[in-house]
C-alpha positions as CSV (number, residue, x, y, z in Angstrom):
1,M,-14.2,19.3,-33.3
2,S,-10.7,18.7,-34.7
3,M,-10.6,14.8,-34.5
4,I,-12.7,11.7,-35.0
5,I,-12.0,8.0,-34.8
6,G,-12.8,5.8,-37.7
7,K,-12.2,2.5,-39.5
8,K,-10.7,2.1,-42.9
9,I,-13.2,0.3,-45.2
10,G,-11.2,0.2,-48.4
11,M,-10.6,2.2,-51.6
12,T,-12.9,3.0,-54.5
13,Q,-13.2,5.8,-57.1
14,L,-15.6,8.7,-57.5
15,F,-16.6,10.5,-60.8
16,D,-17.4,14.2,-61.1
17,E,-19.7,15.9,-63.6
18,S,-17.0,16.1,-66.2
19,G,-16.2,12.4,-65.9
20,K,-12.9,12.9,-64.0
21,V,-12.1,10.0,-61.7
22,T,-10.7,10.5,-58.2
23,P,-9.3,7.6,-56.2
24,V,-10.6,7.7,-52.6
25,S,-10.3,5.9,-49.3
26,V,-13.6,5.2,-47.6
27,I,-13.5,5.6,-43.8
28,L,-16.3,4.7,-41.4
29,A,-16.0,7.6,-39.0
30,G,-17.9,7.6,-35.8
31,P,-20.3,8.2,-34.3
32,C,-18.1,8.8,-31.3
33,P,-19.7,9.5,-27.9
34,I,-17.9,11.8,-25.5
35,V,-17.0,9.6,-22.5
36,Q,-15.1,12.2,-20.4
37,V,-14.6,16.0,-20.3
38,K,-11.2,17.1,-18.8
39,T,-10.9,20.7,-17.5
40,P,-7.9,22.8,-16.4
41,E,-9.3,22.9,-12.9
42,N,-9.4,19.1,-12.5
43,E,-6.8,17.6,-14.8
44,G,-4.7,20.7,-15.6
45,Y,-5.7,20.9,-19.3
46,A,-8.7,21.0,-21.5
47,A,-9.6,17.9,-23.5
48,I,-12.4,15.5,-24.2
49,Q,-12.2,11.7,-24.4
50,I,-14.2,10.0,-27.2
51,G,-14.9,6.4,-27.8
52,F,-15.4,4.3,-31.0
53,D,-16.5,0.8,-32.0
54,E,-18.9,-0.8,-29.5
55,R,-17.9,-4.0,-27.6
56,R,-19.7,-6.5,-25.4
57,E,-19.8,-5.7,-21.7
58,S,-18.5,-9.2,-21.0
59,R,-15.3,-8.3,-23.0
60,T,-14.7,-5.1,-20.9
61,T,-12.7,-4.9,-17.7
62,N,-14.4,-3.8,-14.5
63,P,-12.6,-0.5,-14.2
64,L,-13.6,0.4,-17.8
65,K,-17.2,-0.8,-17.1
66,G,-17.4,1.8,-14.3
67,H,-15.9,4.4,-16.5
68,F,-18.5,3.9,-19.2
69,K,-21.3,3.5,-16.7
70,K,-20.5,6.9,-15.1
71,A,-20.7,8.5,-18.6
72,G,-23.9,6.6,-19.5
73,V,-22.3,5.2,-22.6
74,S,-22.1,1.6,-23.8
75,P,-18.6,0.1,-23.7
76,R,-16.3,1.0,-26.6
77,R,-13.2,-0.7,-27.9
78,I,-11.2,2.4,-28.7
79,L,-10.7,5.5,-26.5
80,S,-8.8,8.6,-27.4
81,E,-8.3,12.2,-26.2
82,V,-8.8,15.3,-28.2
83,R,-7.3,18.6,-26.9
84,V,-9.8,21.5,-27.1
85,D,-9.7,25.2,-26.4
86,D,-12.8,25.3,-24.2
87,A,-13.9,22.1,-22.5
88,S,-17.1,23.8,-21.2
89,E,-18.6,23.6,-24.7
90,Y,-18.8,19.8,-24.5
91,N,-20.9,17.5,-22.4
92,V,-20.5,13.8,-21.5
93,G,-22.8,11.7,-23.7
94,D,-22.7,14.1,-26.7
95,I,-22.1,12.4,-30.1
96,V,-19.3,13.4,-32.4
97,D,-20.0,12.5,-36.0
98,V,-18.9,13.3,-39.6
99,S,-21.0,16.5,-39.6
100,A,-18.2,18.2,-37.7
101,F,-16.1,18.0,-40.9
102,E,-18.6,19.6,-43.3
103,N,-16.5,22.7,-43.9
104,I,-13.1,21.0,-43.8
105,E,-11.1,20.7,-47.0
106,K,-7.9,19.0,-45.8
107,V,-7.4,16.3,-43.2
108,N,-4.5,14.3,-41.6
109,V,-5.1,10.5,-41.2
110,T,-3.1,8.5,-38.7
111,G,-3.0,4.7,-38.7
112,V,-0.7,1.7,-38.3
113,S,0.8,0.7,-41.6
114,K,0.6,-2.9,-42.9
115,G,3.0,-5.3,-41.2
116,R,5.3,-6.9,-43.8
117,G,7.3,-9.1,-41.4
118,F,11.0,-9.6,-41.5
119,A,12.4,-8.1,-44.8
120,G,15.8,-7.8,-46.3
121,T,17.5,-4.6,-47.5
122,T,16.2,-4.9,-51.1
123,R,12.6,-4.8,-50.1
124,R,12.9,-2.8,-46.9
125,H,15.2,0.0,-48.2
126,G,15.2,-0.4,-51.9
127,F,18.8,-1.6,-52.3
128,K,19.9,-2.8,-55.8
129,R,20.7,-6.4,-56.2
130,G,24.2,-7.7,-57.0
131,R,25.2,-9.0,-60.5
132,K,24.4,-12.6,-61.4
133,T,27.5,-13.1,-63.6
134,H,31.1,-14.3,-63.1
135,G,30.3,-16.7,-60.2
136,S,28.8,-14.0,-58.0
137,S,26.3,-15.3,-55.4
138,S,25.6,-12.0,-53.7
139,Y,22.3,-11.3,-55.4
140,R,20.2,-9.7,-52.6
141,E,22.8,-9.4,-49.8
142,P,23.5,-6.0,-48.4
143,G,27.3,-6.4,-48.9
144,S,30.0,-5.6,-46.4
145,V,28.9,-3.6,-43.4
146,G,31.8,-4.1,-41.0
147,M,34.0,-1.4,-39.7
148,C,37.8,-1.2,-39.3
149,A,39.6,-1.7,-36.0
150,T,38.4,1.8,-35.1
151,P,35.6,1.9,-34.0
152,S,35.2,-1.9,-34.7
153,R,31.4,-1.7,-34.5
154,I,28.4,-0.9,-36.7
155,F,26.9,2.5,-36.2
156,K,23.3,2.7,-35.1
157,G,20.8,3.6,-37.7
158,K,22.5,1.7,-40.5
159,K,20.1,0.3,-43.2
160,L,20.0,-3.4,-42.4
161,P,17.4,-6.2,-42.6
162,G,14.7,-6.1,-40.0
163,R,11.0,-5.9,-39.4
164,M,9.2,-3.8,-42.0
165,G,5.8,-2.0,-41.5
166,G,3.5,-2.2,-38.5
167,V,4.4,1.3,-37.4
168,R,2.3,4.4,-36.7
169,R,2.2,6.7,-39.8
170,T,0.3,9.9,-40.7
171,A,-0.8,10.8,-44.2
172,K,-1.0,14.6,-44.2
173,N,-3.0,17.2,-46.2
174,L,-5.4,14.7,-47.8
175,S,-8.4,16.3,-49.6
176,L,-11.8,15.5,-48.1
177,V,-13.8,14.8,-51.3
178,R,-17.2,13.8,-49.9
179,I,-19.1,13.3,-46.6
180,D,-22.0,10.8,-46.2
181,S,-23.6,11.9,-43.0
182,E,-26.4,9.2,-43.2
183,N,-23.9,6.3,-43.3
184,H,-21.1,8.1,-41.3
185,L,-18.6,7.9,-44.2
186,L,-15.7,10.1,-45.2
187,F,-14.2,9.9,-48.7
188,V,-10.6,11.0,-48.6
189,K,-8.5,11.4,-51.7
190,G,-5.6,9.0,-52.0
191,S,-4.5,6.2,-49.7
192,V,-4.4,6.1,-45.9
193,P,-2.1,4.0,-43.7
194,G,-3.1,0.5,-42.6
195,A,-5.1,-2.5,-43.9
196,N,-8.8,-2.6,-44.3
197,N,-10.8,-2.6,-41.0
198,G,-7.8,-0.9,-39.3
199,I,-8.5,1.9,-36.8
200,V,-7.5,5.4,-38.1
201,F,-7.6,8.9,-36.5
202,I,-8.8,11.7,-38.7
203,R,-7.7,15.2,-37.7
204,T,-8.2,18.6,-39.4
205,A,-5.0,19.6,-41.3
């Protein structure tokens, strides 16, 4: 299995035998039941659909209720597909857990970064502020951004104020330090995108 869905718990630190400290992100990964198996004969490609984070049936739409009932799985809040080489190796109802990552050293973690709201150029792009002397009042303004008569417009992609954060990001090649199979925990070196309790997708690097 090359992917599992999880929830970011937070950050802590681990010590090895020599006393060296390693900052790690703790991720509650799985268990993720297989809800659907897609085959090249039926769907045109090989993949499996896994679910994460149980939800009440009263909070689930009727189409999804039927989808989960057909698989014999309780309703889940998150569904995601994983491409596989051979879909015949998997069965609906099987559980994907952290034991699938026992021999993995590096992982990629995808999540939605923290939303910072509307931010100016100083915070969003790291612009330097203007001087505070000789009557200047342009402390944190971006400065002149206008164009001349030709083309008399601002080019797309220019660094300007706007919404910061809240976008999908992937942290690549993170070391997998420890696996706690009993509590379904992954300890990944460094930080991963998103706030605590945010949904993340862990893939083999």
